[in-house]
C-alpha positions as a printed NumPy array, in Angstrom:
array([[ -34.133,  -18.728, -200.158],
       [ -31.389,  -20.332, -198.065],
       [ -31.798,  -20.665, -194.285],
       [ -28.937,  -18.167, -193.787],
       [ -30.623,  -15.633, -196.067],
       [ -33.882,  -16.047, -194.114],
       [ -32.065,  -15.429, -190.822],
       [ -30.447,  -12.232, -192.164],
       [ -33.813,  -11.079, -193.593],
       [ -35.581,  -11.737, -190.266],
       [ -32.875,   -9.951, -188.255],
       [ -32.98 ,   -6.998, -190.67 ],
       [ -36.777,   -6.782, -190.192],
       [ -36.427,   -6.77 , -186.39 ],
       [ -33.501,   -4.355, -186.207],
       [ -34.321,   -2.044, -189.089],
       [ -33.063,   -1.373, -192.568],
       [ -29.352,   -0.848, -192.955],
       [ -28.467,   -3.172, -190.081],
       [ -26.347,   -6.168, -190.949],
       [ -26.521,   -9.286, -188.782],
       [ -22.942,  -10.128, -189.751],
       [ -20.196,   -7.486, -189.889],
       [ -19.008,   -6.712, -193.38 ],
       [ -15.946,   -8.732, -194.23 ],
       [ -13.591,   -9.193, -197.124],
       [ -11.157,  -11.804, -198.386],
       [  -7.588,  -11.135, -197.331],
       [  -4.81 ,  -10.596, -199.84 ],
       [  -2.015,  -13.165, -200.107],
       [   0.28 ,  -10.742, -198.242],
       [  -2.258,  -10.326, -195.406],
       [  -2.724,  -14.092, -195.245],
       [   1.043,  -14.675, -195.057],
       [   1.346,  -12.034, -192.315],
       [  -1.374,  -13.696, -190.223],
       [   0.146,  -17.158, -190.634],
       [   3.558,  -15.792, -189.58 ],
       [   2.214,  -14.58 , -186.205],
       [   3.03 ,  -16.538, -183.066],
       [  -0.591,  -17.522, -182.405],
       [  -1.731,  -21.148, -182.223],
       [  -3.777,  -22.899, -184.867],
       [  -6.86 ,  -24.848, -183.904],
       [  -6.798,  -28.301, -185.465],
       [ -10.108,  -30.149, -185.791],
       [ -10.077,  -33.941, -186.007],
       [ -12.882,  -36.501, -185.851],
       [ -13.366,  -38.756, -182.832],
       [ -14.422,  -42.367, -183.479],
       [ -17.917,  -41.31 , -182.345],
       [ -18.04 ,  -38.71 , -185.125],
       [ -17.766,  -35.705, -182.836],
       [ -15.076,  -33.115, -183.569],
       [ -12.055,  -32.62 , -181.317],
       [ -10.409,  -29.187, -181.376],
       [  -6.733,  -29.024, -180.399],
       [  -4.687,  -25.805, -180.237],
       [  -1.214,  -26.376, -181.695],
       [   1.816,  -24.338, -182.642],
       [   2.482,  -24.49 , -186.371],
       [   4.517,  -23.349, -189.341],
       [   2.969,  -22.455, -192.692],
       [   5.402,  -23.513, -195.403],
       [   5.104,  -24.578, -199.044],
       [   1.29 ,  -24.523, -198.956],
       [   0.962,  -26.709, -195.852],
       [   0.473,  -26.383, -192.11 ],
       [   3.201,  -28.242, -190.198],
       [   2.626,  -29.172, -186.562],
       [   4.127,  -31.704, -184.166],
       [   2.746,  -33.524, -181.174],
       [   3.847,  -36.149, -178.667],
       [   2.903,  -39.635, -179.842],
       [  -0.264,  -41.086, -178.318],
       [  -2.257,  -37.864, -178.17 ],
       [  -5.985,  -38.206, -178.972],
       [  -5.806,  -35.978, -182.049],
       [  -3.005,  -38.158, -183.467],
       [  -5.043,  -41.321, -182.89 ],
       [  -7.964,  -39.624, -184.625],
       [  -5.844,  -38.694, -187.647],
       [  -4.309,  -42.173, -187.872],
       [  -7.832,  -43.6  , -188.041],
       [  -9.355,  -40.853, -190.249],
       [  -7.014,  -38.28 , -191.848],
       [  -9.743,  -35.705, -192.5  ],
       [  -8.959,  -32.501, -190.635],
       [  -9.715,  -28.799, -190.573],
       [  -7.7  ,  -25.898, -189.248],
       [  -8.328,  -22.306, -188.211],
       [  -5.874,  -19.533, -187.373],
       [  -7.475,  -16.322, -186.174],
       [  -6.802,  -13.136, -184.272],
       [  -9.246,  -10.625, -182.875],
       [  -8.407,   -7.079, -181.862],
       [  -9.22 ,   -6.038, -178.309],
       [ -10.523,   -2.673, -179.478],
       [ -14.143,   -2.431, -180.492],
       [ -15.714,   -0.081, -183.017],
       [ -19.466,    0.213, -183.507],
       [ -20.096,   -3.165, -181.9  ],
       [ -17.475,   -5.004, -183.955],
       [ -14.063,   -6.277, -182.887],
       [ -11.902,   -6.426, -186.031],
       [ -10.636,   -9.907, -186.756],
       [  -8.725,  -11.905, -189.334],
       [  -8.99 ,  -15.617, -189.981],
       [  -7.601,  -18.344, -192.21 ],
       [  -9.399,  -21.674, -192.46 ],
       [  -8.853,  -24.808, -194.477],
       [  -9.453,  -28.525, -194.587],
       [  -7.76 ,  -31.516, -196.122],
       [  -6.182,  -34.878, -195.397],
       [  -3.448,  -34.923, -192.763],
       [  -0.272,  -36.949, -193.205],
       [   1.551,  -38.246, -190.125],
       [   5.249,  -39.093, -189.94 ],
       [   7.93 ,  -39.264, -187.23 ],
       [   9.817,  -36.045, -186.537],
       [  13.243,  -37.48 , -187.327],
       [  15.904,  -35.649, -185.296],
       [  13.208,  -33.232, -184.007],
       [  13.82 ,  -30.787, -186.86 ],
       [  10.175,  -29.721, -187.302],
       [   9.638,  -29.436, -183.557],
       [  12.726,  -27.235, -183.223],
       [  11.671,  -24.915, -186.06 ],
       [   8.088,  -24.623, -184.816],
       [   9.174,  -23.959, -181.222],
       [  11.538,  -21.177, -182.324],
       [   8.655,  -19.423, -184.098],
       [   6.984,  -19.019, -180.694],
       [   9.878,  -18.831, -178.229],
       [  12.924,  -16.613, -178.724],
       [  16.385,  -16.04 , -177.315],
       [  18.413,  -18.439, -175.22 ],
       [  15.319,  -19.637, -173.318],
       [  13.671,  -20.431, -176.652],
       [  16.735,  -22.342, -177.838],
       [  16.818,  -24.338, -174.607],
       [  13.116,  -25.19 , -174.812],
       [  13.376,  -26.033, -178.529],
       [  16.211,  -28.47 , -177.792],
       [  14.241,  -30.126, -174.992],
       [  11.099,  -30.464, -177.115],
       [  13.079,  -31.705, -180.137],
       [  14.643,  -34.464, -178.013],
       [  11.18 ,  -35.928, -177.299],
       [   9.769,  -38.484, -179.744],
       [   7.187,  -36.508, -181.685],
       [   4.969,  -36.945, -184.719],
       [   4.777,  -34.407, -187.558],
       [   1.32 ,  -33.49 , -188.806],
       [   1.291,  -32.143, -192.363],
       [  -2.026,  -30.612, -193.397],
       [  -2.11 ,  -29.362, -196.971],
       [  -5.505,  -27.653, -197.327],
       [  -7.527,  -28.198, -200.476],
       [  -8.001,  -24.41 , -200.374],
       [  -7.67 ,  -21.589, -197.883],
       [ -10.628,  -19.463, -196.863],
       [  -9.662,  -16.061, -195.519],
       [ -11.765,  -13.297, -193.986],
       [ -11.073,   -9.938, -192.449],
       [ -13.568,   -7.592, -190.823],
       [ -12.88 ,   -3.871, -190.788]])
């Protein structure tokens, strides 16, 4: 029996039959996954420090052609980490504020793969990503300012996506 199965069995014994330690969850459809990835919520990018410890960085992103696209100002720690070791993981999740029977419904998309770094020539990726999150004339102004800064594109094409949704 796996350690996780033992934990669930032990919790079920303490709390009684019919109790589940983990809320029931299901895999999201491709449409639900696309809808979550289109929201203006940040992704959390995990990179590896030289010491082996993970670094988690929230970043704005676009999901396009099977890849997460992000940009960052050159010299940031997560960029140094990826230049040294391209292994990375990513998570995009949302959790409802309403609670039902001790569970707050949530949706999440996770993946891992090797990141590719390249300059954001002409700031095109930065502009597109910024306009996903900021709208109107203020968004255009901010997108132009961010796109004028020298930035690095992070392309993370996950080996596979793992999706979950709780009721």
